[in-house]
C-alpha positions as CSV (number, residue, x, y, z in Angstrom):
1,M,118.3,184.8,80.7
2,S,116.1,184.2,77.6
3,E,114.1,186.9,76.0
4,S,110.9,185.4,77.1
5,A,112.0,185.4,80.8
6,Q,113.6,188.9,80.8
7,R,112.9,190.7,84.0
8,Q,112.1,194.4,84.0
9,I,110.6,197.1,86.2
10,A,107.9,199.5,84.8
11,I,107.2,202.8,86.4
12,C,103.9,204.5,85.4
13,Y,103.3,208.2,86.3
14,L,99.6,209.3,86.6
15,L,97.7,212.6,87.4
16,L,94.4,212.5,89.2
17,K,91.7,214.6,87.6
18,V,88.5,214.6,89.7
19,E,87.9,210.8,90.0
20,H,90.0,209.3,87.2
21,W,93.7,209.0,86.4
22,I,95.4,210.3,83.2
23,P,99.0,209.5,82.1
24,L,101.6,212.1,83.0
25,A,105.0,212.6,81.4
26,P,107.6,212.5,84.2
27,G,109.2,215.8,83.2
28,R,106.0,217.7,82.7
29,K,105.6,220.8,84.8
30,L,102.3,220.9,86.6
31,S,100.1,224.1,86.8
32,A,97.1,225.2,88.8
33,G,94.9,223.7,86.0
34,D,96.2,220.3,87.1
35,R,94.5,220.4,90.4
36,S,92.6,217.2,91.3
37,S,89.7,219.3,92.8
38,P,88.9,223.0,92.4
39,D,90.8,224.2,95.4
40,G,92.9,221.2,96.2
41,P,96.4,220.0,95.4
42,A,97.5,218.4,92.2
43,V,97.7,214.7,93.0
44,T,100.1,212.4,91.0
45,A,100.9,208.7,91.5
46,E,103.8,206.5,90.7
47,V,102.9,202.9,90.2
48,I,105.7,200.3,90.0
49,A,105.2,196.9,88.3
50,K,107.5,193.9,88.0
51,I,107.6,192.6,84.4
52,E,108.7,189.1,83.3
53,G,108.7,187.9,79.7
54,G,106.4,190.8,78.6
55,R,103.8,190.2,81.3
56,I,103.1,192.0,84.6
57,V,103.9,189.6,87.4
58,G,103.7,191.8,90.4
59,W,102.9,195.3,91.7
60,G,104.5,197.7,94.1
61,K,102.6,200.1,96.2
62,V,100.8,203.0,94.6
63,R,102.8,206.1,95.7
64,A,100.6,209.2,95.8
65,L,102.3,212.6,95.7
66,F,100.3,215.7,96.7
67,H,101.6,218.9,95.1
68,D,100.2,222.0,96.8
69,V,99.4,224.9,94.5
70,E,100.7,228.3,95.7
71,P,98.4,231.4,95.6
72,D,100.2,232.5,92.4
73,G,99.4,229.2,90.7
74,E,102.9,227.8,90.9
75,V,103.2,224.0,91.4
76,A,106.4,222.1,92.1
77,P,107.2,219.5,89.3
78,P,106.6,215.9,90.2
79,D,109.2,214.7,92.6
80,T,110.7,211.5,91.1
81,R,113.4,211.2,93.8
82,L,111.4,208.4,95.5
83,A,111.2,206.3,92.4
84,A,115.0,206.9,91.9
85,S,115.7,205.9,95.5
86,V,113.5,202.7,95.1
87,I,115.5,201.8,92.0
88,A,118.8,202.4,93.7
89,A,117.7,200.4,96.7
90,L,116.6,197.5,94.5
91,M,120.0,197.6,92.7
92,A,121.9,197.6,96.1
93,D,119.7,194.7,97.3
94,G,120.4,192.8,94.1
95,A,124.1,193.3,94.5
96,A,123.9,192.1,98.1
97,S,121.8,189.0,97.1
98,A,124.3,188.2,94.3
99,H,126.9,187.7,97.1
100,G,124.6,185.7,99.3
101,A,123.5,188.5,101.7
102,V,120.0,189.8,102.3
103,G,119.6,193.4,101.2
104,I,117.4,195.6,103.3
105,N,117.7,198.9,101.4
106,S,114.3,198.7,99.7
107,R,112.6,198.0,103.0
108,I,114.2,201.1,104.5
109,V,113.1,203.3,101.6
110,E,109.5,201.8,101.8
111,K,109.3,202.6,105.6
112,K,110.6,206.2,105.1
113,H,108.0,206.8,102.4
114,A,105.2,205.3,104.4
115,R,105.9,207.9,107.2
116,E,105.7,210.8,104.7
117,Q,102.8,209.7,102.6
118,R,99.3,211.2,102.6
119,R,96.6,208.5,102.0
120,L,94.6,208.0,98.9
121,P,91.1,206.3,99.2
122,D,91.1,202.6,98.3
123,H,88.9,203.2,95.2
124,L,91.5,205.7,93.8
125,R,94.4,203.2,94.5
126,A,92.5,200.5,92.6
127,S,91.7,202.8,89.7
128,A,95.4,203.9,89.6
129,L,96.5,200.3,89.3
130,A,93.9,199.6,86.5
131,R,95.1,202.7,84.5
132,A,98.8,201.8,85.1
133,E,98.1,198.3,83.9
134,T,96.7,199.6,80.6
135,Q,99.5,202.0,80.1
136,I,102.2,199.5,80.9
137,L,100.7,196.8,78.7
138,D,100.4,199.2,75.8
139,R,104.1,200.0,76.2
140,L,105.0,196.4,76.3
141,H,103.1,195.7,73.1
142,G,104.9,198.4,71.3
143,F,102.5,201.3,71.5
144,N,103.4,204.8,72.6
145,A,102.4,205.0,76.3
146,V,102.9,208.4,77.9
147,G,104.2,208.3,81.5
148,V,105.7,204.8,81.4
149,R,109.4,204.0,81.9
150,I,110.7,200.5,81.6
151,I,114.1,199.5,82.9
152,Q,116.0,196.2,83.5
153,D,115.3,194.6,86.9
154,P,118.7,194.6,88.6
155,V,117.5,192.0,91.1
156,G,116.4,189.7,88.3
157,E,119.8,190.0,86.6
158,A,121.5,189.2,89.9
159,E,119.5,185.9,90.2
160,E,120.7,184.6,86.9
161,P,123.0,181.6,87.3
């Protein structure tokens, strides 16, 4: 596959502060100061984009994670297991499609997540996509972009002749 048609997946991690999103390093430990509202949880989002040839060509769902703050101010770190399970599912589906079968792993992961997910209002989903787009494009153009990871798309590699 040529460099211009290289397929990748970008994962952008964001933290909601009142009504806007800020980049979040995946390993950063959250604190009570990261609450999205004075007495509410800390809300983070994972936004997955499909990249081809240095351009964003598709979006996954905005995955919101609500981190409850304990009375002592402790907050669990962002749970990136869902992103890892999505990537593993995409890899398994890519391997299946390389052998002519249809992979369903990513659909199963999506359905499981949909059952467990709290809902974000539509305007916050839209603003998360806009912020993720800025962060991902900055990273693709060589700038330091906090909270963005880019990996090779295993499904895209499987489709190569």
